[in-house]
Structure formats: structure tokens, C-alpha cells
Residue frames as qw, qx, qy, qz and C-alpha x, y, z in Angstrom:
[[0.759, 0.390, -0.406, 0.327, 39.09, 110.40, 155.79],
 [0.586, -0.796, 0.152, 0.009, 41.30, 109.89, 158.78],
 [0.623, 0.570, -0.382, 0.376, 45.07, 110.34, 158.76],
 [0.713, -0.688, 0.125, 0.060, 47.41, 109.37, 161.65],
 [0.319, 0.729, -0.586, 0.152, 51.15, 109.64, 161.85],
 [0.910, -0.340, 0.211, -0.113, 52.75, 106.39, 163.11],
 [0.066, -0.597, 0.782, 0.166, 55.82, 104.23, 163.03],
 [0.905, 0.215, -0.137, -0.341, 55.44, 101.15, 160.75],
 [0.353, -0.493, 0.795, 0.030, 57.21, 97.85, 161.44],
 [0.566, 0.292, -0.606, -0.477, 57.16, 95.06, 158.72],
 [0.928, -0.226, 0.115, -0.273, 57.08, 92.12, 161.07],
 [0.926, 0.238, -0.148, 0.254, 60.44, 90.89, 159.89],
 [0.519, 0.261, -0.274, 0.766, 63.01, 93.59, 161.08],
 [0.361, -0.675, -0.466, 0.443, 63.09, 95.98, 163.99],
 [0.187, -0.023, 0.149, 0.971, 63.39, 99.08, 161.83],
 [0.180, 0.705, 0.543, -0.419, 60.75, 101.70, 162.22],
 [0.271, 0.269, 0.456, 0.804, 59.50, 103.62, 159.28],
 [0.159, 0.385, 0.295, -0.860, 57.68, 106.99, 159.72],
 [0.066, 0.317, 0.800, 0.504, 54.35, 106.70, 157.94],
 [0.399, 0.028, 0.076, -0.913, 50.94, 108.04, 157.45],
 [0.136, 0.272, 0.952, -0.038, 47.96, 105.72, 158.14],
 [0.326, 0.107, -0.190, -0.920, 45.18, 106.85, 155.91],
 [0.244, 0.294, 0.914, -0.137, 41.74, 105.37, 156.45],
 [0.438, 0.510, 0.121, -0.730, 38.98, 106.27, 153.78],
 [0.594, 0.398, -0.401, -0.573, 37.15, 105.02, 150.85],
 [0.979, -0.014, -0.017, -0.201, 36.86, 101.50, 152.20],
 [0.829, 0.328, -0.303, 0.336, 40.67, 101.12, 152.37],
 [0.575, -0.774, 0.157, 0.210, 43.50, 101.39, 154.93],
 [0.703, 0.604, -0.126, 0.353, 46.65, 102.74, 153.40],
 [0.684, -0.619, 0.098, 0.374, 50.11, 102.89, 154.85],
 [0.563, 0.756, 0.060, 0.327, 52.28, 105.43, 153.23],
 [0.432, -0.826, 0.254, 0.257, 55.88, 106.63, 153.88],
 [0.171, 0.729, -0.634, -0.194, 59.37, 106.52, 152.51],
 [0.214, 0.279, -0.931, -0.096, 59.80, 103.00, 151.08],
 [0.194, 0.256, 0.897, -0.303, 56.35, 101.97, 152.32],
 [0.421, 0.133, -0.259, -0.859, 53.19, 101.96, 150.23],
 [0.020, -0.109, -0.993, 0.032, 50.65, 99.30, 151.40],
 [0.496, -0.119, -0.170, -0.843, 46.94, 98.83, 151.04],
 [0.044, -0.069, -0.959, 0.272, 44.70, 96.76, 153.27],
 [0.447, -0.537, -0.560, -0.445, 40.99, 95.97, 153.92],
 [0.138, -0.499, 0.431, -0.739, 40.48, 97.86, 157.15],
 [0.857, -0.305, -0.026, -0.414, 38.13, 95.07, 158.49],
 [0.921, 0.074, -0.317, 0.213, 41.23, 92.80, 158.62],
 [0.289, 0.453, -0.450, 0.714, 43.27, 95.25, 160.92],
 [0.604, -0.642, -0.470, 0.046, 43.04, 95.38, 164.57],
 [0.028, -0.743, 0.298, -0.599, 43.69, 98.27, 167.03],
 [0.539, -0.106, -0.743, 0.382, 45.11, 96.95, 170.27],
 [0.438, -0.785, -0.433, -0.074, 43.33, 97.95, 173.47],
 [0.011, 0.825, -0.255, 0.505, 44.48, 100.81, 175.61],
 [0.807, -0.327, -0.354, 0.340, 47.05, 99.78, 178.38],
 [0.448, -0.692, -0.118, 0.553, 47.87, 102.67, 180.64],
 [0.167, 0.866, -0.201, -0.427, 50.29, 105.05, 178.66],
 [0.595, -0.134, 0.677, 0.413, 51.90, 102.25, 176.49],
 [0.204, 0.244, -0.520, -0.793, 52.04, 102.90, 172.64],
 [0.748, 0.290, 0.425, -0.419, 48.99, 101.74, 170.84],
 [0.211, -0.190, 0.834, 0.472, 49.51, 99.22, 168.02],
 [0.728, 0.410, -0.008, -0.550, 47.57, 98.73, 164.80],
 [0.522, -0.196, 0.813, 0.171, 48.01, 95.14, 163.76],
 [0.481, 0.487, -0.361, -0.633, 47.99, 94.60, 159.95],
 [0.949, 0.109, 0.168, -0.245, 46.89, 91.37, 158.15],
 [0.751, 0.552, -0.345, 0.115, 50.26, 90.93, 156.51],
 [0.819, -0.284, -0.309, 0.391, 52.12, 90.53, 159.89],
 [0.353, 0.325, -0.175, 0.860, 53.34, 94.05, 160.07],
 [0.331, -0.746, -0.534, 0.218, 52.11, 96.71, 162.62],
 [0.165, 0.654, 0.015, 0.738, 52.00, 100.44, 163.27],
 [0.511, -0.415, -0.531, 0.534, 52.79, 102.03, 166.63],
 [0.016, 0.708, 0.161, 0.687, 51.57, 105.28, 167.85],
 [0.281, 0.010, -0.612, 0.740, 52.42, 107.05, 171.30],
 [0.339, -0.096, 0.094, -0.931, 49.13, 109.01, 171.32],
 [0.140, 0.209, 0.951, -0.180, 46.43, 106.82, 172.90],
 [0.399, 0.513, 0.459, -0.605, 43.48, 108.90, 171.91],
 [0.309, 0.461, -0.451, -0.699, 44.10, 109.10, 168.17],
 [0.147, 0.014, -0.960, -0.239, 43.46, 105.35, 167.38],
 [0.195, 0.419, 0.748, -0.476, 40.17, 105.65, 169.39],
 [0.338, 0.561, 0.033, -0.755, 38.97, 108.13, 166.69],
 [0.133, 0.174, -0.805, -0.551, 39.25, 105.56, 163.82],
 [0.720, -0.032, -0.088, -0.687, 36.03, 104.33, 162.72]]
């Protein structure tokens, strides 16, 4: 199981939610205060590395998670 801390944006508002991104058991779960989402991880996409810019995890429902640490998203299977 992989767990990352990130900021979640729902794709409709510019409000960031602090969340944990949990990958395990064939599911991708985004959990935080007022956020509890479950996705098929094959439908999510990790943005490529661009210098020191935040890395984004794009979710199938139109939302996304941002993380300042470029190395952690590379560790996701």
C-alpha cells in the first residue's frame, strides 16, 4: 500500500483540501476532511516531471491532486 499527502482540487472550485492518496488493493482512494473518493487507479494519470513544478495526479472525475515533492509520485506503481 502506498500513501501520499497531497492537496485535492475538485475541478469546480479553487479550494484545496489536504488529503491522503492511498493506493492499494486495486483501488485509488482520496481521503480527507470532507473528501472520500474511490477510483480505478488505471484511470488516473500522473503528470510528467517538469523541473521543480508541483506534480499533479489527474483523476477521472475531473479533479486532481497536487504534490510539491517530485519524487513521491514516481514511487507509485
